[in-house]
C-alpha positions as CSV (number, residue, x, y, z in Angstrom):
1,X,0.0,0.0,0.0
2,X,1.3,3.5,-0.9
3,X,1.2,5.6,2.2
4,X,3.3,8.1,4.2
5,X,7.0,7.3,4.8
6,X,6.6,8.2,8.5
7,X,6.8,4.8,10.2
8,X,5.3,6.0,13.4
9,X,2.1,7.0,11.6
10,X,1.8,3.6,9.8
11,X,2.3,1.7,13.1
12,X,-0.4,3.9,14.6
13,X,-2.9,3.1,11.7
14,X,-2.2,-0.6,12.1
15,X,-2.8,-0.6,15.9
16,X,-5.9,1.6,15.8
17,X,-7.5,-0.9,13.5
18,X,-6.3,-3.9,15.5
19,X,-7.7,-2.4,18.8
20,X,-11.2,-1.9,17.3
21,X,-11.2,1.8,16.4
22,X,-13.3,2.5,13.3
23,X,-14.2,6.2,13.4
24,X,-11.6,9.0,13.2
25,X,-12.4,12.7,13.4
26,X,-9.6,14.7,11.6
27,X,-8.9,18.4,11.7
28,X,-6.9,19.9,8.8
29,X,-3.3,21.0,9.3
30,X,0.1,20.6,7.7
31,X,2.1,19.0,10.5
32,X,-0.4,16.2,10.8
33,X,-0.4,15.5,7.1
34,X,1.4,12.2,7.5
35,X,-1.1,11.0,10.1
36,X,-4.0,12.0,7.8
37,X,-2.4,10.1,4.9
38,X,-1.8,7.0,7.0
39,X,-5.3,6.8,8.4
40,X,-7.4,8.1,5.5
41,X,-5.9,5.5,3.1
42,X,-7.0,2.6,5.3
43,X,-10.4,1.3,4.2
44,X,-11.1,-0.1,7.7
45,X,-11.3,3.4,9.1
46,X,-14.1,5.9,8.6
47,X,-12.5,9.4,8.5
48,X,-14.5,12.6,9.0
49,X,-13.2,16.2,8.7
50,X,-14.1,18.8,11.3
51,X,-12.3,22.1,11.1
52,X,-12.9,23.4,14.6
53,X,-10.9,21.2,17.0
54,X,-13.1,22.1,20.0
55,X,-16.2,20.9,18.2
56,X,-14.3,17.9,16.8
57,X,-13.5,16.6,20.3
58,X,-17.1,16.8,21.3
59,X,-18.3,15.2,18.1
60,X,-16.0,12.3,18.7
61,X,-17.3,12.1,22.2
62,X,-20.9,11.8,20.9
63,X,-19.8,9.1,18.4
64,X,-18.1,7.1,21.2
65,X,-21.2,7.4,23.4
66,X,-23.3,6.0,20.6
67,X,-21.1,3.1,19.6
68,X,-19.5,2.3,23.0
69,X,-16.0,1.9,21.4
70,X,-13.1,4.4,21.2
71,X,-13.1,7.1,18.6
72,X,-9.8,8.8,17.5
73,X,-9.3,12.5,17.0
74,X,-6.4,13.9,15.1
75,X,-5.0,17.5,15.1
76,X,-2.0,19.4,13.9
77,X,0.7,21.0,16.1
78,X,0.4,24.1,18.3
79,X,-2.8,25.4,19.9
80,X,-5.0,23.0,18.0
81,X,-4.3,20.4,20.7
82,X,-5.4,22.9,23.5
83,X,-8.8,23.3,21.8
84,X,-9.4,19.6,22.5
85,X,-9.3,20.2,26.2
86,X,-13.0,20.8,27.0
87,X,-14.1,17.7,25.1
88,X,-11.3,15.6,26.5
89,X,-12.1,16.7,30.1
90,X,-15.8,15.8,29.5
91,X,-14.7,12.4,28.2
92,X,-12.4,11.8,31.2
93,X,-15.1,12.5,33.8
94,X,-17.7,10.5,31.9
95,X,-15.5,7.5,31.4
96,X,-15.6,7.7,27.6
97,X,-12.6,6.3,25.6
98,X,-11.2,8.9,23.1
99,X,-7.8,8.4,21.4
100,X,-6.3,11.9,21.2
101,X,-3.6,12.1,18.5
102,X,-1.6,15.2,18.0
103,X,1.2,16.0,15.5
104,X,4.1,17.9,16.9
105,X,7.4,19.4,15.8
106,X,10.7,17.7,16.6
107,X,11.9,18.4,20.2
108,X,14.8,20.5,19.1
109,X,12.5,23.2,17.6
110,X,10.4,23.8,20.6
111,X,10.8,27.3,22.1
112,X,12.9,28.4,19.1
113,X,10.4,30.9,17.6
114,X,9.4,28.4,14.9
115,X,5.7,28.5,14.0
116,X,3.2,26.3,15.9
117,X,5.7,25.1,18.4
118,X,4.4,24.8,22.0
119,X,5.0,22.2,24.7
120,X,2.4,19.6,23.7
121,X,3.5,16.5,25.7
122,X,1.4,16.2,28.8
123,X,-0.6,19.3,27.8
124,X,-3.8,17.3,28.7
125,X,-2.3,15.5,31.6
126,X,-5.0,16.0,34.2
127,X,-7.7,14.8,31.8
128,X,-6.2,11.7,30.1
129,X,-5.6,8.4,31.7
130,X,-2.1,8.2,30.1
131,X,0.0,10.0,27.5
132,X,3.1,9.3,25.4
133,X,5.5,11.3,23.4
134,X,6.9,9.6,20.2
135,X,10.1,11.1,18.9
136,X,10.5,12.3,15.3
137,X,13.3,9.9,14.5
138,X,12.9,6.1,14.9
139,X,16.0,5.1,13.1
140,X,17.8,4.0,16.2
141,X,18.1,0.7,18.0
142,X,14.7,-0.2,19.4
143,X,13.0,2.9,17.9
144,X,10.2,1.1,16.1
145,X,9.8,-1.4,19.0
146,X,9.3,1.5,21.4
147,X,6.8,3.2,19.2
148,X,4.8,0.0,18.8
149,X,4.9,-0.8,22.5
150,X,3.7,2.6,23.8
151,X,0.9,2.9,21.3
152,X,-0.3,-0.6,22.1
153,X,-0.1,0.4,25.8
154,X,-2.2,3.5,25.4
155,X,-4.9,1.8,23.2
156,X,-5.3,-0.9,25.9
157,X,-5.4,1.8,28.6
158,X,-8.3,3.6,27.0
159,X,-10.6,0.5,27.6
160,X,-8.9,-0.7,30.7
161,X,-10.9,-0.4,34.0
162,X,-12.7,2.9,34.0
163,X,-12.6,3.8,30.3
164,X,-11.3,7.2,29.3
165,X,-9.2,9.3,26.9
166,X,-5.5,8.8,26.2
167,X,-3.1,11.1,24.4
168,X,-0.6,10.1,21.7
169,X,1.8,12.9,20.7
170,X,3.7,12.2,17.5
171,X,6.7,14.4,16.6
172,X,7.2,14.6,12.8
173,X,10.0,16.2,10.8
174,X,9.8,17.6,7.3
175,X,9.4,16.6,4.6
176,X,5.8,15.7,5.5
177,X,4.5,14.6,2.0
178,X,6.8,11.7,1.1
179,X,5.2,8.3,0.5
180,X,6.4,4.7,0.3
181,X,5.0,1.2,0.2
182,X,4.1,-0.2,3.6
183,X,2.8,-3.7,4.4
184,X,-0.4,-2.9,6.3
185,X,-1.5,-5.0,9.2
186,X,2.0,-6.3,10.1
187,X,2.6,-4.4,13.3
188,X,2.7,-6.4,16.4
189,X,-0.6,-6.2,18.4
190,X,-0.6,-6.6,22.2
191,X,-4.0,-7.5,23.7
192,X,-5.3,-7.7,27.2
193,X,-8.1,-9.9,28.6
194,X,-10.6,-8.3,31.0
195,X,-12.1,-11.2,33.1
196,X,-15.4,-10.5,34.8
197,X,-15.2,-10.0,38.6
198,X,-17.8,-11.4,41.0
199,X,-18.1,-11.8,44.8
200,X,-17.8,-15.2,46.2
201,X,-21.2,-16.3,47.5
202,X,-20.4,-15.9,51.2
203,X,-19.2,-12.3,50.7
204,X,-22.3,-11.4,48.7
205,X,-24.5,-12.8,51.5
206,X,-22.5,-10.9,54.1
207,X,-23.2,-7.7,52.3
208,X,-26.9,-8.7,52.0
209,X,-27.0,-9.3,55.7
210,X,-25.6,-5.8,56.3
211,X,-28.5,-4.3,54.3
212,X,-31.3,-6.5,55.6
213,X,-34.5,-5.0,57.0
214,X,-35.1,-3.1,59.2
215,X,-32.3,-1.1,57.6
216,X,-33.5,1.4,55.0
217,X,-31.6,1.3,51.7
218,X,-31.8,4.1,49.1
219,X,-30.2,3.4,45.7
220,X,-29.5,6.5,43.6
221,X,-28.3,6.3,39.9
222,X,-26.6,9.2,38.1
223,X,-25.8,9.4,34.4
224,X,-25.3,6.0,32.9
225,X,-25.4,4.3,29.5
226,X,-28.4,2.0,28.9
227,X,-27.7,-1.4,30.5
228,X,-30.4,-4.0,30.5
229,X,-28.5,-6.2,33.0
230,X,-28.3,-3.3,35.5
231,X,-31.9,-2.4,34.8
232,X,-33.0,-6.0,35.6
233,X,-31.0,-6.2,38.8
234,X,-32.2,-2.8,40.1
235,X,-35.8,-3.8,39.4
236,X,-35.3,-6.9,41.6
237,X,-33.9,-4.7,44.3
238,X,-36.8,-2.3,44.0
239,X,-39.2,-5.1,44.8
240,X,-37.8,-5.4,48.3
241,X,-39.8,-3.6,50.9
242,X,-36.8,-1.9,52.6
243,X,-35.3,-0.6,49.3
244,X,-36.1,2.4,47.2
245,X,-34.4,3.1,43.8
246,X,-34.1,6.6,42.5
247,X,-32.9,7.3,38.9
248,X,-32.1,10.5,37.1
249,X,-33.3,11.2,33.6
250,X,-29.9,10.5,32.1
251,X,-29.5,7.2,34.0
252,X,-31.2,5.5,31.1
253,X,-32.8,2.9,33.4
254,X,-36.5,2.5,33.5
255,X,-39.1,0.6,35.6
256,X,-42.4,1.4,37.2
257,X,-40.7,0.5,40.5
258,X,-38.1,3.3,40.1
259,X,-38.6,6.9,41.4
260,X,-37.5,8.6,38.2
261,X,-38.2,12.3,39.2
262,X,-36.0,12.9,42.2
263,X,-36.3,16.7,42.5
264,X,-40.0,16.7,41.8
265,X,-40.4,14.2,44.7
266,X,-38.1,15.7,47.2
267,X,-39.4,19.2,46.9
268,X,-42.9,18.0,47.9
269,X,-41.8,16.3,51.1
270,X,-42.3,17.8,54.5
271,X,-39.4,18.0,57.0
272,X,-41.1,15.2,59.0
273,X,-41.2,13.0,55.9
274,X,-37.6,13.8,55.1
275,X,-36.7,12.7,58.6
276,X,-38.8,9.6,58.6
277,X,-37.5,8.4,55.2
278,X,-33.8,9.2,55.7
279,X,-31.9,6.1,54.7
280,X,-29.5,4.0,56.8
281,X,-27.4,3.2,53.7
282,X,-27.2,5.1,50.3
283,X,-25.8,3.2,47.4
284,X,-24.8,5.3,44.4
285,X,-24.2,4.0,40.8
286,X,-23.2,6.0,37.7
287,X,-21.8,9.4,37.3
288,X,-22.3,12.8,38.9
289,X,-25.8,13.7,40.0
290,X,-27.7,16.6,38.5
291,X,-30.0,16.8,41.6
292,X,-28.9,19.5,44.0
293,X,-31.8,18.6,46.3
294,X,-30.7,15.0,46.9
295,X,-27.1,15.9,47.4
296,X,-27.9,18.5,50.0
297,X,-30.3,16.2,51.8
298,X,-27.9,13.2,52.0
299,X,-25.1,15.5,53.2
300,X,-27.3,16.8,56.0
301,X,-28.0,13.3,57.4
302,X,-25.5,12.7,60.2
303,X,-25.4,8.9,60.5
304,X,-25.9,7.6,57.0
305,X,-23.5,5.1,55.3
306,X,-22.6,5.7,51.6
307,X,-21.5,2.9,49.3
308,X,-20.4,3.7,45.8
309,X,-20.4,1.0,43.1
310,X,-18.5,1.1,39.9
311,X,-15.1,1.4,38.3
312,X,-13.8,4.8,39.5
313,X,-10.7,6.8,38.8
314,X,-10.5,8.1,42.4
315,X,-12.3,7.9,45.8
316,X,-15.6,9.8,45.2
317,X,-17.1,11.1,48.4
318,X,-19.7,13.6,47.1
319,X,-22.0,13.1,50.1
320,X,-19.2,13.3,52.7
321,X,-20.4,9.9,54.1
322,X,-18.5,7.4,52.0
323,X,-17.8,4.2,53.9
324,X,-17.4,1.5,51.2
325,X,-16.0,1.8,47.7
326,X,-16.9,-1.3,45.5
327,X,-14.7,-1.4,42.4
328,X,-16.7,-3.7,40.1
329,X,-19.2,-3.7,37.4
330,X,-22.4,-2.3,38.8
331,X,-24.7,-4.7,37.0
332,X,-22.8,-7.7,38.4
333,X,-22.8,-6.3,41.9
334,X,-26.5,-5.4,41.9
335,X,-27.4,-8.8,40.6
336,X,-25.5,-10.5,43.3
337,X,-26.8,-8.1,46.0
338,X,-30.4,-8.6,44.8
339,X,-30.0,-12.4,45.1
340,X,-28.3,-12.2,48.5
341,X,-31.1,-9.9,49.9
342,X,-33.8,-12.3,49.1
343,X,-32.7,-14.5,52.0
344,X,-33.2,-11.6,54.4
345,X,-36.5,-10.3,53.0
346,X,-38.7,-8.9,55.8
347,X,-41.5,-6.5,56.4
348,X,-40.8,-2.8,55.9
349,X,-42.9,0.2,54.8
350,X,-39.8,2.1,53.4
351,X,-40.4,1.4,49.7
352,X,-44.2,1.9,49.8
353,X,-43.8,5.2,51.7
354,X,-41.5,6.5,49.0
355,X,-43.9,5.5,46.3
356,X,-46.8,7.1,48.0
357,X,-44.9,10.4,48.1
358,X,-43.8,9.9,44.5
359,X,-47.5,9.5,43.4
360,X,-48.4,12.6,45.3
361,X,-45.6,14.5,43.6
362,X,-46.6,13.4,40.2
363,X,-50.2,14.6,40.8
364,X,-49.0,17.9,42.1
365,X,-46.7,18.3,39.1
366,X,-49.6,17.8,36.7
367,X,-51.7,20.3,38.5
368,X,-48.8,22.9,38.6
369,X,-48.1,22.5,34.8
370,X,-51.8,22.9,34.0
371,X,-51.9,26.3,35.9
372,X,-48.7,28.0,34.8
373,X,-48.5,30.6,32.1
374,X,-46.5,30.3,28.9
375,X,-42.9,29.7,30.0
376,X,-39.9,27.4,29.6
377,X,-41.5,24.8,31.8
378,X,-44.8,24.9,29.9
379,X,-43.0,24.4,26.6
380,X,-40.7,21.7,28.1
381,X,-43.5,19.7,29.5
382,X,-45.2,19.6,26.1
383,X,-42.0,18.7,24.3
384,X,-41.0,15.8,26.5
385,X,-44.5,14.3,26.3
386,X,-44.4,14.3,22.5
387,X,-40.9,13.0,21.8
388,X,-41.3,9.7,19.8
389,X,-40.1,6.7,21.7
390,X,-37.3,5.7,19.2
391,X,-35.6,9.1,19.3
392,X,-32.5,9.8,21.3
393,X,-32.6,13.0,23.4
394,X,-29.6,15.2,24.2
395,X,-29.9,18.0,26.7
396,X,-27.7,21.1,27.0
397,X,-26.4,22.2,30.4
398,X,-28.1,25.0,32.2
399,X,-31.9,24.7,32.6
400,X,-32.7,22.1,29.9
401,X,-31.3,19.1,31.8
402,X,-32.9,20.5,35.0
403,X,-36.3,20.7,33.4
404,X,-35.9,17.2,32.1
405,X,-35.3,16.0,35.6
406,X,-38.8,17.0,36.5
407,X,-40.5,15.2,33.6
408,X,-41.3,11.6,32.9
409,X,-38.8,10.7,30.2
410,X,-39.1,6.9,30.6
411,X,-40.6,6.5,27.1
412,X,-37.5,8.0,25.4
413,X,-35.0,5.6,23.8
414,X,-31.9,7.3,25.4
415,X,-31.2,10.6,27.2
416,X,-27.8,12.2,27.3
417,X,-26.2,15.4,28.7
418,X,-22.6,16.4,29.2
419,X,-22.6,16.1,33.0
420,X,-19.0,14.9,33.4
421,X,-17.9,18.5,33.6
422,X,-21.4,20.1,33.1
423,X,-20.2,22.7,30.6
424,X,-22.2,24.3,27.9
425,X,-19.4,24.4,25.4
426,X,-19.9,21.2,23.4
427,X,-23.5,20.2,23.9
428,X,-24.4,20.7,20.2
429,X,-21.3,19.0,18.9
430,X,-21.8,16.0,21.1
431,X,-25.4,15.6,19.9
432,X,-24.2,16.0,16.3
433,X,-21.6,13.2,16.7
434,X,-24.0,10.9,18.3
435,X,-26.7,11.6,15.7
436,X,-24.4,10.8,12.8
437,X,-24.0,7.2,14.0
438,X,-27.6,6.7,15.3
439,X,-29.9,5.1,12.8
440,X,-33.0,7.1,14.0
441,X,-33.6,10.7,15.0
442,X,-31.6,12.6,17.6
443,X,-33.2,15.6,19.2
444,X,-31.1,18.2,21.0
445,X,-32.9,20.6,23.4
446,X,-30.7,23.6,24.0
447,X,-30.8,27.0,25.6
448,X,-30.0,29.9,23.3
449,X,-26.7,30.6,25.2
450,X,-25.5,27.0,24.8
451,X,-26.5,27.1,21.1
452,X,-24.5,30.2,20.4
453,X,-21.5,28.9,22.3
454,X,-21.2,25.8,20.1
455,X,-22.6,27.2,16.8
456,X,-19.7,25.8,14.7
457,X,-21.1,22.3,15.2
458,X,-23.8,23.1,12.6
459,X,-21.1,23.6,10.0
460,X,-19.3,20.3,10.7
461,X,-20.6,18.5,7.6
462,X,-21.8,15.7,9.8
463,X,-25.3,17.1,10.3
464,X,-27.9,14.8,8.7
465,X,-31.7,15.0,8.3
466,X,-31.8,12.7,11.4
467,X,-30.7,15.6,13.6
468,X,-33.2,18.0,15.1
469,X,-32.6,20.9,17.5
470,X,-35.0,22.8,19.7
471,X,-33.6,26.1,21.0
472,X,-35.3,27.7,24.1
473,X,-35.0,31.4,23.4
474,X,-35.5,33.1,26.7
475,X,-32.9,35.9,26.3
476,X,-29.9,33.9,27.3
477,X,-28.6,32.7,30.7
478,X,-31.9,31.7,32.1
479,X,-30.1,29.5,34.7
480,X,-28.7,32.6,36.3
481,X,-32.2,34.0,37.0
482,X,-32.9,30.7,38.8
483,X,-29.9,29.8,40.9
484,X,-29.4,31.4,44.3
485,X,-25.8,32.5,43.7
486,X,-26.7,34.9,40.9
487,X,-30.5,35.5,40.8
488,X,-30.5,38.3,43.4
489,X,-27.4,40.1,42.3
490,X,-27.8,43.7,40.9
491,X,-25.3,42.7,38.2
492,X,-27.6,39.9,37.0
493,X,-29.0,41.6,33.8
494,X,-25.8,43.2,32.7
495,X,-23.2,40.5,33.3
496,X,-25.0,37.1,33.6
497,X,-28.2,37.3,31.5
498,X,-26.4,38.4,28.4
499,X,-29.4,39.1,26.2
500,X,-28.6,36.5,23.5
501,X,-30.5,37.3,20.3
502,X,-29.6,34.6,17.9
503,X,-30.7,35.1,14.2
504,X,-31.8,31.5,14.1
505,X,-33.9,31.7,11.0
506,X,-30.9,33.1,9.1
507,X,-28.6,30.6,10.6
508,X,-30.9,27.8,9.7
509,X,-31.1,29.0,6.1
510,X,-27.3,29.4,6.0
511,X,-26.6,25.9,7.3
512,X,-29.3,24.1,5.3
513,X,-31.8,23.5,8.2
514,X,-35.6,23.7,8.0
515,X,-36.8,26.4,10.4
516,X,-39.8,26.5,12.7
517,X,-40.7,28.7,15.6
518,X,-43.3,29.2,18.3
519,X,-44.2,31.9,20.8
520,X,-47.2,30.3,22.5
521,X,-48.6,26.9,23.3
522,X,-50.9,27.0,20.2
523,X,-48.0,27.9,18.0
524,X,-45.9,25.2,19.6
525,X,-48.4,22.5,19.0
526,X,-48.7,23.4,15.4
527,X,-44.9,23.9,14.8
528,X,-43.8,20.8,16.7
529,X,-46.1,18.6,14.5
530,X,-44.4,20.0,11.4
531,X,-41.0,19.9,13.0
532,X,-41.1,16.2,13.8
533,X,-42.5,15.4,10.3
534,X,-39.6,17.1,8.5
535,X,-37.4,14.3,7.1
536,X,-35.6,15.8,4.1
537,X,-33.3,18.1,6.1
538,X,-32.1,18.8,9.6
539,X,-34.5,21.1,11.5
540,X,-34.4,23.9,14.1
541,X,-37.4,24.8,16.2
542,X,-37.0,28.1,18.0
543,X,-39.3,28.5,21.1
544,X,-39.5,32.1,22.4
545,X,-40.4,32.3,26.1
546,X,-40.3,35.2,28.6
547,X,-37.1,34.9,30.6
548,X,-38.2,36.5,33.8
549,X,-41.6,34.7,33.9
550,X,-39.8,31.4,33.2
551,X,-37.4,31.8,36.1
552,X,-40.3,32.7,38.5
553,X,-42.3,29.7,37.4
554,X,-39.3,27.4,38.0
555,X,-38.6,28.9,41.4
556,X,-42.2,28.5,42.5
557,X,-42.2,24.9,41.5
558,X,-39.8,24.1,44.4
559,X,-41.8,26.0,47.0
560,X,-43.3,23.4,49.3
561,X,-47.1,23.5,49.7
């Protein structure tokens, strides 16, 4: 095969393919030309071009979320690599495997006023599991062996334990356009087995005995990929009278036995009920929780135990009560725990008390929605109820994910939000990347500020007619009118609520989107019907709501009766 004469790039191509990488997001440059040549000429790899490196990293994140396997991103030298940082940080804290590949100048030219030369090795060190720096010259004893070994090592590491990003920095010297024949697929491949881990029966039963009634057990699940094994195990646990299972919208776990609207439930509880239903043991699964209410409540309980289950990169003590860290697959642990607890099943009113309050909260929610004026919440309630069951839903950070927490999203195929770091910077790009590899429709619900922040995603070339986007246009920064830290500040309107006025109709026309809008419930009902029926192009639905009213409606929702 005719390819680049840079051996390191050809070894990289061989090993990416051997370790299961199939999708690569490339950003144009000159220093990375040999890497582009090596990868784009391999038929086993699907290569996509995204000019903006910040958007590219989030698009790759979305692709990896959708497929469950690593996606590679490739950039040129200089600040291009630094633009990956937000997406790589999100991938690190979500446990998503990205293979970050950066081209670099030879070491001797760094800090010599040559163009695009910065210190790239370890530039992403806090946010990658491991990194390596491959020199520009391999024509020394063991040079090719070293290159092969370290690339193998990093590709294994991306999928080892808690998955996450790794960084391969490849130094390349000019000329960059030379080619040669290379025998593809001949590079040595190092593989690793990942045997499943289970408790021996006696240890599982001992844990079951520790949680037996009359102890009250509360399981809380944060963001998680869909997992039928875990769903089944938690459903068995939720049938126990002394166990209650709470799931967030982006946990992607569904059962009538789960309390799937945590904030809506907690905000309806009296102080007496909060005291009566405080757990003896809290077991958490998945990633960071959106719910501020549940975090503050658990932190306030003096004598609660906290167990965290899952493969973690560090000791996570979010509730300040951690007593047991269980480093194993959550689905396996919950299955074993559910079986062990059957032996100790005994009477308890803990679960039924929670569900009585949950039922009351759902009724109060419906009554509240029926009475509120046109606002973000009114529009959101309608949107969520009308999303087809085979669509994937992505939510931007700020208020969209918080509104979704209050709604019943159990009918939706999959719900996602960038809650690893909880930034607004790549929400659109992540949805675009996921949409490109999902066979059906992906809907992003975004705020106008988040939309503006990541507008370059719409020009990526990877937007298909299966991508739809709702933009809540409330003047920008609606979250700041709601949260306590900013809502009462005299600087609110000038420095936080920035008055975003996106020309969405013109942007839609420029990027080839169909455009719809609504400024009332009647208009929304009409527009949304046409919006979901649009199948010959991507589509944007702009929903215009009053910002101040929307914030007040959301605040009143959490006022206890």
